[in-house]
N, C-alpha and C positions, 0 to 999 in steps of 0.2 A: 706560698708560705708553707714551710714544713711544720707539721704538727708532731709533737713529741708525746705519743700516747702514754708511754710509761711515766713521764713526768706529770702528765695530766691526771693519771690514775693516782699517783702519790698525793697530789693536791686534793683530789676528791676524798681519798681515804683520810687525810688530815682534817678536812672539813667535816667528815663523818664523826671523827673523834670529838670534834667541837659541837656536835649535836645537830648537824644539818641533814635533814631527812632527804632532800633532793640529791645531795651529794652521795649519800649512801645508796640511793636507787641507781644513780648513774654509774657509780663504782660497781654495783652489782651487775649491771648490764655489761660493762667493760670486762669484768672478770668472767662472766658467763661466756662471752663471745671471744675471749682471748685478745682483747684490744689492750696492748701495753703490758701484757702478761700472758702466761700460759692459761688456757681455759681451765676453770675450776668451779664446777657446779656447786660443790659443798660450800665454798667460801662465798660464792654469789648468793646462795640461799641465805647464808648468815647476814649478808649485807642487805638483802631484801627484807629480812625479818627486822633488822635494825631500823631500816627506813619506816617500816610499818609501826614499830614501837615508838618511833619519833613522831608519829602522827600522819604519815603519808598513806594514802589509799593506794597501795601497790597494785592491786587488781585493776583499779580504774586507770592507773598510769599505763599498765600493760595492754589496756583495751585497744589502743591504736597500733600496736605492734603487729608485724606479720604473724599469722597463726602459729607457725612452727617455733618461732622465737618466744612468743607469748607462752606456749605450752611448756617449753624448756624452762622458762623463768618460773612459771607457776609450780612445776615439778620441783625445782630447786628450793623454792620457798616452802613447799609442803614438806620436803625432807628436813628442812631446818627447824620445823616445828612451829 
């Protein structure tokens, strides 16, 4: 089965607009890594901040990620404020 990453990202972004914290987090990871879009750390940071504002413990979610990816995500989040 082919996965359409850009369509998936659009759906996660729409769910984020509707207030879904998990979708914001997943979209942030996708944007950070360039899955379905060009990599964009600034936008990823904004999405991680949105997930946090919606009640998700972003740092805890990133705890199981590979260290290099976790560090990139935390840096993006920190830059977003």
